[in-house]
C-alpha positions as CSV (number, residue, x, y, z in Angstrom):
1,M,176.9,247.3,-164.3
2,V,177.6,246.7,-168.1
3,G,179.4,249.1,-170.3
4,P,182.6,250.2,-172.4
5,P,185.6,250.2,-170.6
6,G,186.6,253.4,-168.6
7,T,183.2,254.9,-167.7
8,G,183.5,254.3,-163.9
9,K,181.7,250.8,-163.3
10,T,184.4,250.2,-160.7
11,M,184.4,253.7,-159.3
12,L,180.4,253.0,-159.2
13,A,181.4,250.1,-156.8
14,K,183.3,252.2,-154.6
15,A,180.7,254.9,-154.3
16,V,177.7,252.6,-153.3
17,A,180.6,251.3,-150.6
18,T,181.1,254.3,-149.2
19,E,177.1,255.8,-149.6
20,C,175.8,252.5,-148.4
21,G,177.7,251.9,-145.4
22,T,177.3,248.2,-145.4
23,T,180.6,246.1,-144.9
24,F,182.2,245.6,-148.8
25,F,183.6,242.8,-150.3
26,N,185.9,243.5,-152.8
27,V,186.5,240.3,-155.3
28,S,188.5,239.5,-158.3
29,S,189.0,235.9,-160.0
30,S,192.6,235.7,-158.4
31,T,190.8,235.7,-154.8
32,L,188.2,232.7,-155.8
33,T,191.2,230.8,-157.5
34,S,193.2,228.1,-155.6
35,K,195.4,225.6,-157.2
36,Y,194.2,223.0,-154.8
37,R,191.3,220.6,-156.0
38,G,188.1,221.9,-154.5
39,E,189.8,224.8,-152.5
40,S,188.1,227.5,-155.0
41,E,184.7,226.2,-154.1
42,K,185.2,226.4,-150.9
43,L,186.3,230.1,-150.9
44,V,183.3,231.0,-152.9
45,R,181.2,229.3,-149.9
46,L,183.1,231.0,-147.2
47,L,183.3,234.0,-148.9
48,F,179.1,234.4,-148.9
49,E,178.9,232.7,-145.3
50,M,181.1,235.6,-143.9
51,A,179.0,237.9,-146.1
52,R,176.1,236.6,-144.3
53,F,177.4,237.0,-141.4
54,Y,178.7,240.8,-141.7
55,A,175.1,241.6,-143.3
56,P,174.3,244.2,-144.3
57,T,176.8,243.5,-147.1
58,T,177.4,244.4,-150.5
59,I,179.7,241.6,-153.1
60,F,181.6,243.7,-155.5
61,I,182.8,241.1,-158.6
62,D,184.6,242.9,-160.7
63,E,185.1,241.6,-164.5
64,I,182.7,238.7,-163.9
65,D,183.0,237.6,-167.0
66,S,186.6,236.1,-166.1
67,I,184.6,234.1,-163.3
68,C,181.4,232.8,-164.6
69,G,181.6,232.8,-168.8
70,R,178.9,230.6,-170.1
71,R,179.3,226.3,-169.3
72,G,179.7,224.1,-171.8
73,T,181.9,225.5,-174.1
74,S,184.9,223.6,-175.4
75,D,187.7,225.5,-173.9
76,E,185.9,225.2,-170.0
77,H,188.0,223.3,-167.3
78,E,186.2,221.0,-165.1
79,A,187.5,223.2,-162.2
80,S,186.1,226.6,-163.5
81,R,182.8,224.8,-163.8
82,R,182.4,223.7,-160.4
83,V,183.3,227.2,-159.2
84,K,180.8,228.7,-161.5
85,S,178.2,226.2,-160.5
86,E,179.0,227.2,-156.4
87,L,178.4,230.5,-156.9
88,L,175.3,230.4,-158.7
89,I,174.0,228.2,-155.5
90,Q,175.3,230.7,-153.5
91,M,173.5,233.5,-155.2
92,D,170.4,231.6,-155.0
93,G,170.0,231.9,-151.2
94,V,171.1,235.2,-151.4
95,G,168.4,237.2,-153.3
96,G,166.8,238.7,-150.7
97,A,165.2,238.2,-147.0
98,L,162.9,235.3,-146.6
99,E,160.1,235.5,-144.6
100,G,160.8,235.7,-141.4
101,D,164.2,237.2,-141.4
102,D,165.6,240.1,-140.5
103,P,165.4,242.9,-143.4
104,S,168.3,244.3,-142.5
105,K,170.5,241.0,-143.3
106,M,170.4,241.4,-146.9
107,V,173.7,240.5,-149.1
108,M,173.3,242.4,-152.1
109,V,175.5,241.5,-155.3
110,L,176.7,244.2,-157.3
111,A,178.8,242.6,-160.4
112,A,180.6,244.7,-163.4
113,T,181.8,243.5,-167.0
114,N,182.7,245.0,-170.2
115,F,181.4,241.8,-172.0
116,P,178.0,241.0,-170.6
117,W,177.2,238.6,-174.1
118,D,179.8,236.2,-172.4
119,I,178.2,235.8,-169.2
120,D,176.5,232.4,-168.1
121,E,172.5,232.5,-168.4
122,A,172.1,231.5,-165.4
123,L,174.2,234.1,-163.9
124,R,172.4,236.7,-165.9
125,R,169.3,235.2,-164.8
126,R,170.4,235.9,-160.9
127,L,171.7,239.6,-161.8
128,E,168.2,241.0,-161.3
129,K,169.1,244.5,-162.4
130,R,171.2,245.3,-165.4
131,I,172.5,248.6,-165.7
132,Y,173.9,250.0,-168.8
133,I,176.9,252.7,-168.1
134,P,177.2,254.5,-171.1
135,L,179.9,256.6,-172.1
136,P,179.6,260.3,-170.6
137,S,177.4,263.0,-172.1
138,A,178.2,266.5,-173.0
139,V,177.3,267.6,-169.9
140,G,179.1,265.0,-167.8
141,R,182.3,265.5,-170.2
142,V,182.6,269.3,-169.2
143,E,182.3,268.3,-165.6
144,L,185.1,265.5,-166.1
145,L,187.4,268.0,-167.5
146,R,186.9,270.4,-164.6
147,I,187.2,267.6,-162.1
148,N,191.0,266.5,-163.8
149,L,191.9,270.0,-164.3
150,R,191.0,271.2,-160.9
151,E,194.9,271.7,-159.8
152,V,196.4,272.8,-163.4
153,D,196.4,276.3,-164.2
154,L,194.8,277.3,-167.4
155,A,195.1,279.8,-169.9
156,T,192.2,282.7,-170.2
157,D,191.5,281.2,-174.2
158,V,190.7,277.7,-172.2
159,N,187.2,276.7,-173.6
160,L,186.4,273.6,-171.7
161,D,182.8,273.6,-173.5
162,L,184.9,273.3,-176.8
163,I,186.9,270.9,-175.9
164,A,183.8,269.0,-174.7
165,E,182.7,269.1,-178.0
166,K,185.7,267.6,-179.5
167,I,185.9,264.7,-177.1
168,Q,182.1,263.0,-178.1
169,G,182.6,259.4,-177.8
170,Y,185.3,259.6,-175.6
171,S,185.6,257.4,-172.4
172,G,186.0,258.8,-168.6
173,A,189.3,256.9,-168.9
174,D,190.4,258.3,-172.2
175,I,189.5,262.0,-171.2
176,T,191.5,261.5,-167.9
177,N,194.5,260.6,-170.4
178,V,193.6,264.1,-172.4
179,C,194.0,265.7,-169.5
180,R,197.1,264.0,-168.3
181,D,199.0,264.7,-171.8
182,A,197.3,268.2,-172.0
183,S,199.0,269.4,-168.7
184,M,202.3,268.0,-169.8
185,M,202.9,270.3,-172.8
186,A,203.9,273.2,-171.5
187,M,206.4,271.8,-169.4
188,R,207.7,269.8,-172.8
189,R,207.9,273.4,-174.3
190,R,210.0,274.8,-171.6
191,I,212.4,271.8,-171.6
192,Q,212.4,271.5,-175.6
193,G,216.1,271.8,-176.3
194,L,217.6,272.3,-173.5
195,S,220.6,269.7,-172.2
196,P,219.8,267.6,-168.8
197,E,222.0,269.6,-166.5
198,E,219.8,272.8,-168.4
199,I,216.8,270.9,-167.2
200,R,217.8,270.0,-163.8
201,A,218.8,273.8,-163.4
202,L,215.6,274.9,-163.9
203,S,213.4,276.2,-160.9
204,K,209.8,274.9,-160.0
205,E,208.3,278.3,-160.9
206,E,210.0,278.6,-164.7
207,L,208.0,274.6,-165.4
208,Q,204.5,275.9,-164.1
209,M,203.6,277.6,-167.2
210,P,199.7,277.3,-167.7
211,V,197.9,274.9,-170.4
212,T,196.6,276.3,-173.6
213,M,193.6,275.4,-176.3
214,E,196.8,274.7,-178.4
215,D,197.9,271.8,-176.1
216,F,194.4,270.3,-175.8
217,T,194.5,270.7,-179.7
218,L,197.9,268.8,-180.0
219,T,197.1,266.3,-177.4
220,L,193.5,265.7,-179.3
221,K,195.6,264.4,-182.2
222,K,197.5,262.0,-180.6
223,I,195.0,260.7,-177.8
224,S,191.7,259.0,-179.6
225,K,188.7,257.3,-178.2
226,S,189.7,253.8,-177.2
227,V,185.6,252.7,-177.5
228,S,184.2,252.4,-181.6
229,A,180.5,252.8,-182.7
230,A,180.2,249.3,-183.4
231,D,180.7,248.5,-180.1
232,L,178.5,250.7,-178.4
233,E,176.3,249.0,-180.9
234,K,177.2,245.6,-179.5
235,Y,175.8,247.2,-175.7
236,D,172.6,248.6,-177.1
237,A,171.6,245.5,-179.2
238,W,172.3,243.4,-175.5
239,M,170.7,245.6,-173.4
240,A,167.5,245.9,-175.8
241,E,167.3,242.2,-175.5
242,F,168.8,241.6,-171.7
243,G,168.5,244.8,-169.9
244,S,166.7,245.6,-167.1
245,V,166.3,248.7,-164.6
């Protein structure tokens, strides 16, 4: 899964783990790293042996560019190269069930990255499906606003469709930040100018004020989108060359 930060790639992996009913291994670079020589390669081999034993299995490697960047670069360490080589060898024997094997004994490798152009070419070949997870659409932004604001008291003037138009280009994580900040605006207004003792004396009911459209307007002046147009162009160009759905 390829896409800008904050678009929900890791969340999708969690959904896969829940919906598919397979044994799920969540792996990061720290999981496969050891200070002892040769230990990291053994950890990679052990991971895939366990995955085959508990199959059907999903191995999810988040931020895979941190583990399997391009080989042969000047700043590459020998130990890092060995780990990459072992990962590639293990993945070659995992792709699918061989003829005569039980098809239910499948091991699927799922990976996510924000930097697909840094991934080793041999790994890119082994990851057969390369799926782009884009920024949320207009409908998606409205739905994300609803999800984030479901426990927030909203004023009658709040128009989610209008807010969704204003946050075009925002990622899912950006929208969560907008909703969190806007929901705090009412409390900030209520405690403005009060001393710490007066704030502590306020009851819970006094602090529960509805979030208004003005709160969202002020929040959007403070919180900008985190993904640039130039970044999106890089993802589009990479997907046009290497994408596979």
